[in-house]
C-alpha positions in Angstrom: -20.6 38.5 -30.1 -17.2 40.0 -30.9 -15.6 36.9 -29.4 -17.7 34.7 -31.7 -16.5 36.7 -34.8 -12.9 36.5 -33.8 -13.0 32.8 -33.4 -14.7 32.4 -36.7 -12.1 34.5 -38.5 -9.1 33.0 -36.7 -9.8 29.4 -37.4 -11.7 29.5 -40.8 -14.3 27.1 -39.4 -17.9 27.3 -38.6 -18.1 27.8 -34.8 -21.0 26.8 -32.7 -21.3 27.8 -29.1 -23.5 26.0 -26.8 -24.5 27.3 -23.3 -24.3 24.8 -20.5 -25.9 25.8 -17.3 -23.9 25.6 -14.3 -24.8 24.2 -10.9 -24.9 27.6 -9.1 -28.1 28.6 -7.3 -29.7 25.3 -7.8 -31.5 24.3 -4.5 -30.6 20.7 -4.2 -27.1 21.1 -5.6 -26.4 23.8 -3.0 -27.5 21.4 -0.4 -25.4 18.6 -1.6 -22.3 21.0 -1.8 -22.9 22.2 1.8 -23.2 18.6 3.0 -20.1 17.6 1.2 -18.2 20.4 2.9 -19.5 19.4 6.3 -18.3 15.9 5.7 -14.8 16.9 5.0 -14.4 18.7 8.4 -15.9 15.8 10.4 -13.6 13.5 12.4 -12.9 10.2 10.9 -14.5 7.3 12.6 -12.1 5.1 14.6 -11.3 2.2 12.4 -9.5 -0.7 14.2 -6.8 -2.5 12.2 -7.8 -5.7 10.6 -6.8 -9.0 12.3 -4.7 -11.6 10.7 -7.8 -13.8 10.1 -9.7 -11.0 8.4 -6.7 -10.2 6.1 -6.3 -13.9 5.4 -10.0 -14.2 4.6 -10.0 -11.4 2.2 -6.8 -12.5 0.4 -8.2 -16.1 0.1 -11.3 -14.6 -1.6 -9.2 -12.8 -4.1 -7.0 -15.8 -4.8 -10.0 -18.0 -5.3 -11.3 -15.5 -7.8 -8.1 -14.9 -9.8 -6.9 -18.5 -10.2 -10.1 -19.4 -12.1 -9.1 -16.9 -14.9 -6.3 -18.2 -17.2 -4.0 -15.6 -18.6 -4.7 -14.4 -22.0 -1.2 -15.0 -23.4 -1.3 -17.0 -26.7 1.4 -19.4 -25.5 -0.3 -20.3 -22.2 -1.9 -23.7 -22.1 -1.6 -24.3 -25.7 -2.0 -27.7 -27.0 -1.3 -29.5 -30.2 1.5 -29.5 -32.7 2.0 -25.7 -32.6 2.5 -25.9 -28.8 6.2 -26.9 -28.9 9.0 -25.0 -27.2 12.0 -24.7 -29.4 15.3 -25.0 -27.7 18.7 -26.5 -28.5 19.0 -29.6 -26.6 19.4 -33.4 -27.2 16.6 -35.9 -27.6 16.6 -36.8 -23.9 16.1 -33.1 -22.9 13.4 -32.7 -25.6 11.5 -35.9 -24.3 11.7 -34.7 -20.7 10.2 -31.3 -21.6 7.5 -32.9 -23.5 6.6 -35.1 -20.6 6.7 -32.2 -18.2 4.5 -30.1 -20.4 2.0 -32.9 -20.9 2.0 -34.0 -17.2 3.3 -37.5 -18.1 5.9 -37.5 -15.3 5.8 -41.2 -14.2 8.9 -42.4 -16.2 11.0 -39.3 -15.6 13.9 -39.7 -13.2 15.9 -36.7 -12.3 19.5 -37.4 -11.2 22.1 -34.8 -10.4 
């Protein structure tokens, strides 16, 4: 209890100590620990490298999941009057940008 009194006087706070039992000498914990140690020294199973089709299939699943979730940016896929992009350009450029953003592309002709 000498440590308890020293802590109490050093920090000027009320100190509460709580005993937490360890996992030492618990039957099933000792079994789990020994099995875990055995598992670390076992040789690894031979794992053959994935084929191109397996890699392609896994990537295809990931892509099909991610493309369904739109980004959370405030500017992404915004519509309405506040969805304008401000830039310095003439009326022709502004019209082209508006048509691109609204997918009205039939009348746009790009010439270089």
